[in-house]
C-alpha positions as CSV (number, residue, x, y, z in Angstrom):
1,M,101.7,125.8,115.4
2,S,99.2,126.2,118.2
3,Y,96.8,123.4,119.0
4,V,93.5,123.1,120.9
5,D,92.0,120.0,122.4
6,R,88.9,118.6,120.7
7,A,87.5,115.3,121.8
8,G,91.0,114.1,122.7
9,L,92.5,115.2,119.4
10,Q,95.0,118.0,119.1
11,V,93.6,120.2,116.4
12,A,95.6,123.0,114.8
13,L,94.1,126.3,115.8
14,P,93.6,127.7,112.3
15,L,91.8,124.5,111.3
16,A,89.6,124.5,114.4
17,E,88.7,128.1,113.7
18,L,87.8,127.4,110.1
19,V,85.6,124.4,110.9
20,E,83.9,126.0,113.9
21,T,83.4,129.6,112.7
22,R,83.1,129.2,108.9
23,V,82.1,125.6,108.0
24,L,79.7,124.4,110.7
25,P,77.6,127.4,111.4
26,S,74.2,127.0,109.7
27,L,74.9,123.2,109.3
28,P,72.8,120.7,111.3
29,V,75.9,119.4,113.2
30,T,77.5,120.9,116.3
31,A,81.2,121.3,116.7
32,E,81.1,118.9,119.6
33,A,79.4,116.2,117.5
34,F,81.8,116.9,114.6
35,W,85.0,116.4,116.6
36,Q,83.7,113.5,118.7
37,G,82.6,111.7,115.5
38,Y,85.9,112.4,113.8
39,A,87.9,111.2,116.8
40,A,86.0,107.9,116.8
41,L,86.5,107.6,113.1
42,L,90.2,108.0,113.4
43,R,90.5,105.5,116.3
44,D,88.5,102.9,114.3
45,L,89.9,103.4,110.8
46,A,93.4,104.7,111.1
47,P,94.7,101.3,112.2
48,Q,93.0,99.7,109.1
49,N,94.6,102.3,106.9
50,R,98.0,101.5,108.4
51,A,97.5,97.8,107.9
52,L,96.7,98.3,104.2
53,L,99.8,100.4,103.7
54,D,101.8,97.7,105.3
55,K,100.2,95.2,102.9
56,R,101.3,97.3,100.0
57,A,104.9,97.1,101.2
58,T,104.7,93.4,101.8
59,L,103.3,92.7,98.3
60,Q,106.0,94.8,96.7
61,A,108.7,93.1,98.6
62,Q,107.4,89.7,97.4
63,I,107.2,90.9,93.8
64,D,110.7,92.3,94.0
65,D,112.1,89.0,95.2
66,W,110.2,87.0,92.5
67,L,111.3,89.3,89.7
68,K,114.9,89.5,91.0
69,A,115.2,85.7,91.0
70,R,114.0,85.5,87.4
71,R,115.9,88.5,86.1
72,G,117.2,87.9,82.6
73,Q,114.7,85.1,81.8
74,P,111.9,85.6,79.3
75,H,108.7,86.9,80.8
76,D,106.4,84.0,81.7
77,P,102.8,85.5,81.8
78,Q,101.2,82.3,83.2
79,A,103.8,81.9,86.0
80,Y,103.6,85.6,86.9
81,R,99.8,85.6,87.1
82,A,99.9,82.5,89.2
83,F,102.4,84.1,91.6
84,L,100.4,87.3,91.9
85,T,97.3,85.3,92.6
86,E,99.1,83.2,95.3
87,I,100.2,86.3,97.2
88,G,96.9,88.0,97.0
89,Y,97.9,90.8,94.6
90,L,95.3,89.5,92.1
91,V,91.9,88.7,93.7
92,P,89.2,86.4,92.3
93,E,86.7,88.2,90.2
94,G,83.1,87.8,91.4
95,P,79.9,87.4,89.4
96,A,78.7,90.2,87.1
97,F,77.3,93.2,88.7
98,E,76.1,96.7,87.9
99,V,76.8,100.1,89.4
100,T,73.7,101.3,91.2
101,T,74.6,105.0,92.0
102,Q,71.6,107.3,92.3
103,N,71.1,111.1,92.2
104,V,73.9,111.9,89.8
105,D,74.0,115.2,87.9
106,P,73.7,114.9,84.1
107,E,77.2,116.5,83.6
108,I,78.5,113.2,85.1
109,A,75.8,110.7,84.3
110,T,74.7,111.4,80.8
111,L,76.7,114.2,79.1
112,A,80.1,113.9,77.4
113,G,82.6,116.8,77.6
114,P,85.9,118.1,78.9
115,Q,87.0,118.1,82.5
116,L,89.4,120.6,84.1
117,V,91.7,119.9,87.0
118,V,93.0,122.9,89.0
119,P,94.8,123.5,92.3
120,V,92.1,124.6,94.8
121,M,94.8,126.5,96.8
122,N,94.9,129.1,94.0
123,A,91.6,131.0,94.2
124,R,92.1,132.6,90.8
125,F,92.6,129.2,89.1
126,A,89.7,127.7,91.1
127,L,87.4,130.4,89.9
128,N,88.6,130.2,86.3
129,A,87.9,126.5,86.3
130,A,84.4,126.9,87.8
131,N,83.6,129.6,85.2
132,A,84.9,127.5,82.3
133,R,81.5,126.0,81.6
134,W,81.2,128.4,78.7
135,G,83.9,129.6,76.4
136,S,84.4,131.7,73.3
137,L,85.5,129.5,70.3
138,Y,86.6,132.6,68.5
139,D,88.9,133.6,71.4
140,A,90.3,130.1,71.8
141,L,91.2,129.9,68.1
142,Y,92.4,133.5,67.7
143,G,94.8,133.4,70.7
144,T,96.4,130.0,70.3
145,D,98.3,128.0,67.7
146,A,95.0,126.2,66.8
147,L,95.2,128.5,63.8
148,P,98.4,128.8,61.7
149,G,100.5,131.9,62.1
150,T,100.1,134.6,64.8
151,P,98.0,137.8,65.1
152,Q,99.7,140.7,63.3
153,G,100.1,144.3,64.5
154,P,98.6,146.0,67.6
155,G,95.0,145.4,68.5
156,F,92.6,143.2,66.5
157,D,94.0,141.5,63.4
158,P,91.1,141.2,60.9
159,A,92.9,138.6,58.9
160,R,93.4,136.4,62.0
161,G,89.8,137.0,62.9
162,A,88.7,135.8,59.5
163,Q,90.6,132.6,60.1
164,A,88.8,132.0,63.3
165,V,85.4,132.8,61.7
166,A,86.1,130.3,58.9
167,W,87.2,127.6,61.3
168,A,84.1,128.1,63.4
169,A,81.8,128.0,60.4
170,D,83.3,124.7,59.4
171,F,82.7,123.4,62.9
172,L,79.1,124.6,62.8
173,D,78.6,122.7,59.5
174,R,79.7,119.6,61.3
175,A,77.8,120.0,64.6
176,V,74.6,121.8,63.6
177,P,74.5,121.8,59.8
178,L,71.9,123.7,57.8
179,A,69.5,121.7,55.7
180,E,71.4,123.1,52.7
181,G,74.3,125.4,52.3
182,S,77.0,126.3,54.7
183,H,77.2,128.6,57.8
184,A,80.1,130.3,56.0
185,D,77.6,131.8,53.5
186,V,74.9,132.9,55.9
187,T,74.0,136.6,55.7
188,R,71.4,136.6,58.5
189,Y,70.4,134.4,61.4
190,F,66.8,134.8,62.7
191,R,64.0,133.1,64.5
192,D,61.0,132.0,62.4
193,G,58.4,131.2,65.1
194,A,59.7,128.1,66.8
195,A,62.4,127.5,64.2
196,F,65.9,128.7,63.7
197,A,66.4,130.1,60.3
198,A,69.2,131.5,58.2
199,E,69.4,133.6,55.0
200,L,71.8,132.5,52.3
201,G,71.5,135.2,49.7
202,D,67.9,135.2,48.6
203,R,67.1,131.8,50.2
204,T,65.8,131.0,53.7
205,V,67.1,127.7,55.1
206,Y,66.6,125.9,58.3
207,L,68.6,123.5,60.5
208,G,69.1,120.0,59.2
209,D,67.9,118.9,62.7
210,P,65.1,121.3,63.8
211,E,65.3,119.9,67.3
212,A,68.8,121.4,67.7
213,F,67.3,124.9,68.2
214,V,66.5,125.1,72.0
215,G,66.3,128.8,72.9
216,W,67.3,132.4,72.4
217,T,68.1,135.8,74.0
218,E,67.7,139.3,72.6
219,N,71.0,138.9,70.8
220,S,71.8,135.2,70.6
221,F,70.5,131.8,69.5
222,L,71.0,128.6,71.5
223,L,71.6,125.3,69.7
224,R,72.3,121.8,71.1
225,H,74.1,118.8,69.7
226,H,75.1,115.6,71.5
227,G,73.7,117.3,74.6
228,L,76.1,120.2,74.5
229,H,75.0,123.8,73.9
230,I,76.3,126.2,71.2
231,E,75.4,129.8,71.4
232,L,75.6,132.1,68.4
233,V,76.0,135.7,69.5
234,I,74.8,138.3,67.1
235,D,76.3,141.9,67.4
236,P,76.7,143.7,64.1
237,D,78.1,146.8,66.0
238,H,81.1,144.8,67.4
239,P,84.3,144.9,65.3
240,V,84.1,141.1,64.8
241,G,80.4,141.2,64.1
242,Q,80.9,144.1,61.6
243,A,83.3,141.9,59.6
244,H,80.7,139.0,59.4
245,P,77.8,139.1,56.9
246,A,75.4,137.9,59.5
247,G,76.8,140.0,62.3
248,L,78.0,136.8,64.1
249,R,80.2,138.2,66.9
250,D,81.0,134.9,68.6
251,V,80.4,131.2,68.8
252,V,80.2,130.3,72.5
253,L,80.6,126.6,73.4
254,E,79.5,124.7,76.5
255,S,83.0,123.6,77.4
256,A,84.1,122.3,80.8
257,L,81.1,120.4,82.0
258,T,83.0,119.4,85.2
259,A,86.0,120.6,87.0
260,I,88.1,118.9,89.7
261,Q,89.2,121.2,92.5
262,D,92.4,119.5,93.6
263,C,93.7,119.0,97.1
264,E,96.2,116.5,95.9
265,D,98.7,116.3,93.0
266,S,98.5,119.9,91.7
267,V,99.0,121.5,95.1
268,A,101.9,121.8,97.6
269,A,99.9,121.5,100.9
270,V,102.3,120.2,103.5
271,D,101.0,121.5,106.8
272,A,97.9,122.8,108.6
273,E,98.3,126.3,107.2
274,D,98.2,125.0,103.6
275,K,95.3,122.7,104.3
276,V,93.2,125.5,105.8
277,L,93.8,127.6,102.6
278,A,92.7,124.7,100.4
279,Y,89.6,124.0,102.5
280,G,88.7,127.7,102.7
281,N,88.7,128.1,98.9
282,W,86.6,124.9,98.5
283,L,84.2,126.3,101.1
284,G,84.0,129.6,99.1
285,L,83.1,127.6,96.0
286,M,80.4,125.7,97.8
287,T,78.8,128.8,99.4
288,G,79.2,130.8,96.2
289,G,81.2,133.5,97.9
290,L,84.7,132.9,96.7
291,T,86.3,136.0,95.1
292,E,89.8,136.9,94.0
293,T,91.1,140.5,93.4
294,F,94.2,140.9,91.2
295,E,95.8,143.3,88.9
296,K,95.7,142.7,85.1
297,G,96.9,145.2,82.5
298,G,97.3,147.9,85.1
299,R,93.7,147.5,86.3
300,Q,92.5,145.9,89.5
301,M,89.9,143.2,88.8
302,T,87.8,141.0,91.0
303,R,86.8,137.5,89.8
304,R,83.8,135.8,91.2
305,L,81.6,132.8,90.3
306,A,79.4,133.1,87.2
307,D,75.7,133.3,87.4
308,D,73.3,130.9,85.7
309,R,72.4,131.7,82.1
310,Q,68.9,132.7,81.1
311,Y,67.2,132.0,77.7
312,Q,63.7,132.0,76.3
313,T,61.9,129.2,74.6
314,I,58.5,128.8,73.0
315,G,57.4,127.1,76.3
316,G,58.9,129.7,78.6
317,P,62.2,130.6,80.3
318,L,65.1,128.2,80.2
319,T,67.9,128.3,82.9
320,L,71.3,126.7,82.2
321,P,74.2,126.3,84.6
322,G,76.8,129.0,84.3
323,R,79.4,127.0,86.1
324,A,81.1,123.7,85.7
325,L,79.9,121.0,88.1
326,L,82.7,120.8,90.7
327,L,84.3,117.7,92.2
328,V,86.9,117.8,94.9
329,R,90.0,115.5,94.8
330,N,91.1,114.4,98.3
331,V,94.5,112.9,98.9
332,G,95.0,109.1,99.0
333,H,95.7,106.8,101.9
334,L,99.4,107.3,102.2
335,M,100.1,110.7,103.6
336,T,99.5,112.1,107.1
337,T,98.9,115.6,108.3
338,D,99.9,117.7,111.3
339,A,96.6,119.6,111.1
340,V,95.1,117.0,113.5
341,L,97.2,114.9,116.0
342,M,96.1,111.8,117.8
343,D,98.1,110.7,120.8
344,G,100.7,113.2,119.6
345,A,101.1,111.6,116.1
346,E,100.0,112.9,112.7
347,T,96.7,111.4,111.3
348,P,95.7,110.3,107.8
349,E,95.4,113.4,105.6
350,G,92.8,111.8,103.4
351,F,90.5,111.2,106.4
352,L,90.6,114.9,107.2
353,D,90.0,115.9,103.6
354,A,87.0,113.6,103.6
355,I,85.2,115.1,106.5
356,V,86.1,118.8,106.0
357,T,85.4,118.9,102.2
358,C,82.1,117.1,102.6
359,A,81.0,119.4,105.5
360,A,81.9,122.4,103.3
361,A,79.9,121.0,100.4
362,M,76.8,120.8,102.6
363,H,76.4,124.5,102.1
364,D,75.7,123.8,98.5
365,L,73.2,121.1,99.4
366,Q,71.3,123.4,101.6
367,R,70.9,126.3,99.1
368,Q,67.3,126.9,98.2
369,D,67.8,129.5,95.4
370,G,70.4,130.8,93.0
371,P,73.2,128.8,91.3
372,R,73.9,125.4,92.8
373,N,76.8,123.0,92.3
374,S,74.8,119.8,92.5
375,R,71.1,120.1,91.5
376,A,70.8,116.3,92.2
377,G,71.9,116.8,95.9
378,S,75.2,115.0,95.8
379,I,78.8,115.7,96.8
380,Y,81.5,114.5,94.4
381,V,84.9,113.3,95.8
382,V,87.7,112.0,93.6
383,K,89.8,109.5,95.5
384,P,93.3,108.8,94.1
385,K,96.2,106.4,94.6
386,M,94.2,103.4,96.0
387,H,95.7,100.0,95.6
388,G,93.2,97.2,95.0
389,P,89.7,96.5,96.3
390,E,90.5,96.5,100.0
391,E,91.7,100.1,99.9
392,V,88.7,101.1,97.8
393,A,86.4,99.4,100.4
394,L,88.1,101.4,103.1
395,A,87.3,104.6,101.2
396,N,83.7,103.4,101.1
397,T,83.6,102.8,104.8
398,L,85.3,106.2,105.4
399,F,82.5,108.0,103.6
400,D,79.8,106.0,105.3
401,R,81.3,107.3,108.6
402,V,81.5,110.8,107.3
403,E,77.9,110.8,106.2
404,T,76.8,109.5,109.7
405,I,78.8,112.2,111.5
406,L,77.4,115.0,109.2
407,G,73.8,113.6,109.2
408,L,73.8,113.0,105.5
409,P,71.7,110.3,103.8
410,R,73.7,107.2,102.8
411,H,75.5,107.6,99.5
412,T,75.1,111.4,99.3
413,V,78.9,111.4,98.8
414,K,79.8,110.0,95.4
415,I,83.3,108.7,94.7
416,G,85.4,108.9,91.6
417,V,88.1,106.2,91.6
418,M,91.4,107.1,90.0
419,D,92.6,104.0,88.1
420,E,96.3,104.9,88.4
421,E,98.0,102.1,90.3
422,R,98.7,98.7,88.7
423,R,97.0,96.7,91.5
424,T,93.8,98.6,90.9
425,S,94.0,98.3,87.2
426,A,94.5,94.5,87.5
427,N,91.5,94.2,89.9
428,L,89.4,97.1,88.6
429,R,86.0,95.4,88.5
430,E,86.4,94.3,92.1
431,C,87.5,97.8,93.0
432,M,84.3,99.1,91.4
433,R,82.2,96.5,93.1
434,A,83.4,97.9,96.5
435,V,81.9,101.3,95.8
436,K,79.1,100.3,93.3
437,D,76.5,102.3,95.2
438,R,78.4,105.6,95.1
439,L,80.7,105.2,92.1
440,V,80.6,108.1,89.6
441,F,83.8,107.8,87.6
442,I,86.8,105.7,86.8
443,N,89.6,107.6,85.2
444,T,92.9,106.4,83.7
445,G,95.7,108.5,85.1
446,F,98.3,107.3,82.7
447,L,101.1,109.4,84.3
448,D,100.9,108.0,87.8
449,R,100.1,104.6,86.3
450,T,103.4,104.7,84.5
451,G,105.3,105.6,87.7
452,D,103.7,102.7,89.5
453,E,104.4,100.4,86.6
454,I,108.1,101.3,86.8
455,H,108.2,100.9,90.6
456,T,106.3,97.6,90.6
457,S,108.6,96.1,87.9
458,M,111.7,97.7,89.4
459,Q,113.6,94.5,89.9
460,A,112.6,92.9,86.5
461,G,115.3,94.8,84.6
462,P,115.9,98.2,83.0
463,V,112.7,99.8,81.7
464,I,112.3,101.1,78.1
465,P,112.8,104.8,77.4
466,K,110.0,107.0,78.6
467,G,108.9,108.0,75.1
468,E,108.3,104.4,74.2
469,M,105.9,103.7,77.1
470,K,102.9,104.9,75.0
471,D,103.4,101.9,72.7
472,A,104.0,99.3,75.5
473,A,101.6,96.4,75.7
474,W,100.6,97.2,79.3
475,L,99.5,100.7,78.5
476,T,97.1,99.7,75.7
477,A,95.6,97.0,77.8
478,Y,95.3,99.5,80.7
479,E,93.5,102.1,78.7
480,N,91.2,99.6,77.0
481,G,90.6,97.6,80.2
482,N,89.3,100.7,82.0
483,V,86.7,101.4,79.3
484,D,85.8,97.7,79.2
485,A,85.1,97.6,82.9
486,G,83.0,100.8,82.8
487,L,80.8,99.5,80.0
488,A,80.5,96.0,81.4
489,T,79.3,97.2,84.8
490,G,76.7,99.7,83.7
491,L,78.5,102.9,84.5
492,R,77.0,104.5,81.5
493,G,74.1,106.7,82.6
494,R,75.5,106.8,86.2
495,G,79.1,108.0,85.9
496,Q,82.1,108.9,83.8
497,I,84.7,106.9,82.0
498,G,87.6,109.3,81.9
499,K,91.0,109.8,80.2
500,G,94.1,111.7,81.2
501,M,95.6,115.2,80.9
502,W,96.8,117.0,77.8
503,A,100.2,118.1,79.1
504,K,101.1,120.7,76.5
505,P,99.1,123.8,77.3
506,D,100.5,125.9,74.5
507,A,100.2,123.2,71.8
508,M,96.5,123.5,70.9
509,A,96.9,122.6,67.2
510,E,98.4,119.3,68.3
511,M,95.7,118.8,70.9
512,L,93.0,119.4,68.3
513,A,94.7,116.9,66.0
514,T,95.1,114.1,68.5
515,K,92.8,114.4,71.6
516,Q,89.8,113.3,69.7
517,N,91.3,109.8,70.4
518,H,89.9,110.1,73.9
519,P,86.2,110.2,73.0
520,L,87.0,107.7,70.2
521,A,88.4,105.4,72.9
522,G,85.0,105.5,74.7
523,A,85.7,108.1,77.3
524,N,82.9,110.6,78.0
525,T,85.4,113.0,79.6
526,A,89.1,113.8,79.4
527,W,91.3,116.2,81.3
528,V,92.5,119.5,79.9
529,P,94.9,122.1,81.4
530,S,93.0,125.4,80.8
531,P,89.6,126.9,80.0
532,T,90.8,127.6,76.5
533,A,91.8,124.0,76.0
534,A,88.4,122.9,77.3
535,T,86.6,125.0,74.7
536,L,88.7,123.5,71.9
537,H,88.4,120.0,73.2
538,A,84.7,120.4,73.4
539,T,84.6,120.3,69.6
540,H,85.7,116.7,69.8
541,Y,82.5,115.7,71.6
542,H,80.5,117.2,68.8
543,D,82.6,115.3,66.2
544,V,82.3,112.0,68.1
545,D,79.0,110.6,69.3
546,V,80.4,109.0,72.5
547,A,77.3,107.1,73.3
548,A,77.3,105.4,69.9
549,R,81.0,104.8,70.2
550,Q,80.5,103.1,73.6
551,D,77.9,100.9,72.0
552,E,80.5,99.7,69.5
553,L,83.2,99.2,72.1
554,A,80.9,97.2,74.4
555,R,81.0,94.4,71.8
556,R,84.8,94.0,71.6
557,E,86.9,91.4,73.3
558,R,88.0,92.2,76.8
559,A,91.5,93.6,77.2
560,S,94.2,91.1,78.1
561,L,95.2,90.8,81.8
562,D,98.5,89.2,80.7
563,A,99.3,92.2,78.5
564,L,98.5,94.5,81.4
565,L,100.9,92.6,83.6
566,T,103.8,92.6,81.1
567,P,106.7,94.6,82.5
568,P,108.0,97.3,80.1
569,I,111.6,96.0,80.1
570,L,114.4,96.5,77.5
571,S,114.9,92.7,77.5
572,G,118.5,92.6,76.3
573,R,118.3,95.6,74.0
574,N,121.2,97.9,74.2
575,L,121.0,101.7,74.2
576,S,123.8,103.9,72.9
577,G,125.7,106.1,75.2
578,E,124.1,109.2,73.5
579,E,120.6,107.8,74.0
580,V,121.3,107.2,77.7
581,R,122.8,110.7,78.2
582,R,119.9,112.3,76.5
583,E,117.4,110.4,78.6
584,V,119.2,111.2,81.8
585,D,119.5,114.9,81.0
586,N,115.9,115.1,80.0
587,S,114.7,113.5,83.2
588,C,117.0,115.5,85.5
589,Q,115.9,118.7,83.9
590,S,112.3,117.8,84.3
591,I,112.7,116.8,87.9
592,L,114.7,120.0,88.8
593,G,112.4,122.3,86.9
594,Y,109.4,121.1,88.8
595,V,110.9,120.5,92.3
596,V,112.5,123.9,92.5
597,R,109.2,125.6,92.3
598,W,107.5,123.1,94.6
599,I,110.0,123.3,97.3
600,D,111.0,127.0,97.2
601,Q,107.6,128.6,96.1
602,G,105.0,126.0,97.0
603,I,103.8,125.7,93.4
604,G,102.3,122.3,93.0
605,C,101.4,122.5,89.3
606,S,102.7,124.8,86.6
607,K,104.1,125.1,83.1
608,V,107.7,123.9,83.3
609,P,110.0,124.3,80.3
610,D,111.5,121.0,79.2
611,I,115.1,120.6,78.0
612,N,114.0,122.1,74.7
613,D,112.2,125.0,76.3
614,V,108.8,123.5,75.4
615,A,106.3,124.3,78.2
616,L,104.8,121.2,79.7
617,M,102.2,120.9,82.6
618,E,104.1,119.2,85.4
619,D,102.7,117.8,88.6
620,R,103.7,115.0,91.0
621,A,102.7,112.3,88.6
622,T,105.3,113.4,86.0
623,L,107.8,113.7,88.8
624,R,107.1,110.2,89.9
625,I,107.8,108.9,86.4
626,S,111.1,110.7,86.0
627,S,112.5,109.8,89.5
628,Q,111.5,106.2,89.2
629,Y,112.9,106.0,85.7
630,L,116.3,107.2,86.8
631,A,116.2,105.0,90.0
632,N,115.6,102.0,87.7
633,W,118.4,102.8,85.4
634,L,120.8,103.3,88.3
635,L,119.8,100.0,89.8
636,H,120.5,98.1,86.6
637,G,123.7,99.9,85.7
638,L,122.6,101.8,82.6
639,V,123.9,104.9,84.2
640,T,126.3,105.5,87.1
641,P,125.7,107.7,90.2
642,E,128.5,110.0,89.0
643,E,126.8,110.5,85.6
644,V,123.5,111.3,87.3
645,E,125.3,113.8,89.7
646,D,126.9,115.5,86.7
647,S,123.6,115.7,84.9
648,L,121.9,117.1,87.9
649,R,124.4,119.9,88.3
650,R,124.4,120.8,84.6
651,M,120.6,120.7,84.4
652,A,120.3,122.8,87.6
653,A,122.3,125.6,85.8
654,A,120.0,125.2,82.8
655,V,116.8,125.5,85.0
656,D,118.3,128.5,86.7
657,R,118.7,130.2,83.2
658,Q,115.1,129.2,82.3
659,N,113.8,130.9,85.5
660,A,116.1,134.0,85.3
661,G,113.1,136.3,84.8
662,D,111.3,135.1,88.0
663,A,112.1,137.6,90.9
664,A,111.0,135.0,93.5
665,Y,113.3,132.3,92.1
666,R,116.3,131.0,94.1
667,P,119.1,129.6,91.9
668,M,120.3,126.1,92.7
669,A,123.8,126.6,91.1
670,P,126.6,126.8,92.0
671,D,126.0,126.3,95.7
672,F,124.2,123.0,95.3
673,D,124.6,121.9,99.0
674,S,122.7,124.9,100.3
675,S,119.7,124.5,97.9
676,I,117.0,122.5,99.6
677,A,115.3,122.1,96.2
678,F,118.4,120.6,94.6
679,Q,118.9,118.2,97.5
680,A,115.2,117.1,97.3
681,A,115.6,116.4,93.5
682,R,118.7,114.4,94.2
683,E,117.0,112.4,97.0
684,L,114.0,111.6,94.8
685,I,116.4,109.8,92.4
686,F,118.9,108.1,94.7
687,E,116.3,107.1,97.2
688,G,113.6,106.3,94.6
689,I,113.7,102.6,95.1
690,N,112.9,102.9,98.8
691,Q,110.0,105.3,98.4
692,P,106.5,103.7,99.1
693,S,105.1,102.8,95.6
694,G,107.6,105.2,94.2
695,Y,105.6,108.2,95.5
696,T,107.3,111.6,95.7
697,E,105.1,113.0,98.5
698,P,107.1,111.9,101.5
699,I,110.3,113.6,100.3
700,L,108.6,116.6,98.9
701,H,106.6,117.3,102.0
702,R,109.6,117.0,104.3
703,R,111.8,119.2,102.2
704,R,109.0,121.8,101.7
705,R,108.5,122.0,105.4
706,E,112.3,122.5,105.7
707,A,112.3,125.3,103.2
708,K,109.3,127.0,104.9
709,A,111.1,126.8,108.2
710,A,114.3,128.3,106.7
711,S,112.4,131.2,105.2
712,R,110.8,132.3,108.5
């Protein structure tokens, strides 16, 4: 890698070129001011960052010693809480306060709906997510298991289409019911002056809520419910419209209100080359110029960002956003990058993410016409993997400095705090207080949170099987406590209370049956793995009035801190040999299936078949769980190193078989010693106890760099 000197920093040449030739031109900040400001930021804040990471390690060592000394004894909540307070893990909670964030777009502040998370390094995925603001309900039903059975024969299956139409009519009856009768029986939709009307045989009926009709186009009608739009598209000449008495060709739902463009868990960005790709795609999203050309069905296609949508109303034209509101997830405080060196050493990766992604987003803030990302004039950054209020306060200071360097008004940059580490969960209100003037979301990342729970409680004893974690006392307290904190601090109307990912992208029927629990839990957003899933999940926000549900939940008793701090330990319960073997094989297969793509192909998030060939969305959070789980069971003797080695080798052969159709895949078996991916998976397990907070990034990054060097 070639470097150039900038203000005493060694900046990778590709990064310098990106910043100086693509990001900064047309912005009111010179390259000299940018690099001088960033160099000063690093010299001031990097030592603070290092000290906070050292504090993490010190606290964990103290917890390890305390738990080890009491291993085998019943859990004593009062003594544990007193100890955690004594060492500074738990901090005193201050007086009541309210979040004061200003200039927040309605997609975050007041509306409730799905949120996508996609790897920004993949331009096609990034564009798909940005364009997932609107989705066809008919297509989402027809092409998934949301409906029973599968399409029959080549081309369009009329019987399957009729199933989708019937499902959609039932949905319309729930969301935008007619004053009488059913949408299933409508023979014509039309506009009667300022009213939306429908014919049912010889009757004309209107909407039960006339205010739900908000606009129209030449061939569609726009309705609104719970703040979300529903478009009825009329086309009697289309095959689907021909089969419908009213010519209803489609029901289009406002779906992914927001989308997180991810520089963190779902990408494999390990060096300057990778970071420049991620930043370049984010820049393209902010300028509106990102495109991706690819081949599909034998035809070359170019994907670009959607335009705004235009409608008519009695009062004049109506413009609605055609794209999801985009947030960018930076990396946390732990990792460093070789993209910028200071005194010959790598520098905090999250600091570089902050200044480059915010500078790129200024192109959106400066736009005077055409589609914009933030009409409120804000930049939205998701900050993950922070431990406690001091680390959140450092992030606040970081963005203060970034705003000063870039000449942005204070608090232009908004922060979403991922509540995914136990020390943050236990001190959540104080974490929120540290960023109360720029906070726009708190989100429970239950996967990373489970990984941190295992690592924090590592010395307490063997943890319960992974499948039982969802019923553990700490998890319920965690999920409820997050909502409680958001409601108590006035986040409503200023930000999101979010819930985690649906991890089975092909199981849409199951998602429809269960993910309504997220809005019922008081969340005004929850993560989905695809635009199709966003459209289906959007129906839940019509079925649940989230604002009313939050009013109910605001009156409940606060979640128990003692329950939150209860380690999920087997507590003397014995597992059978078969139970242990099944758990070990399942975890080894999951680790290998994900790691082999990460290391060999640089794929940070993908559908990975599990041991039963069920496709699951895997990212570093799921890897953290499985590796920490096996490290814990090894420590406490539930499984031997030899048994884990045997499982790894058998599961490597199974993963090889699952990937046999991938021409780019490199088998791990039988030459295990020469497979960098296999060695990485092994290291994640056997060195899991020694990894900072149980994170997988240090090993993955080192091994991926090794694999990239070997392939050159």
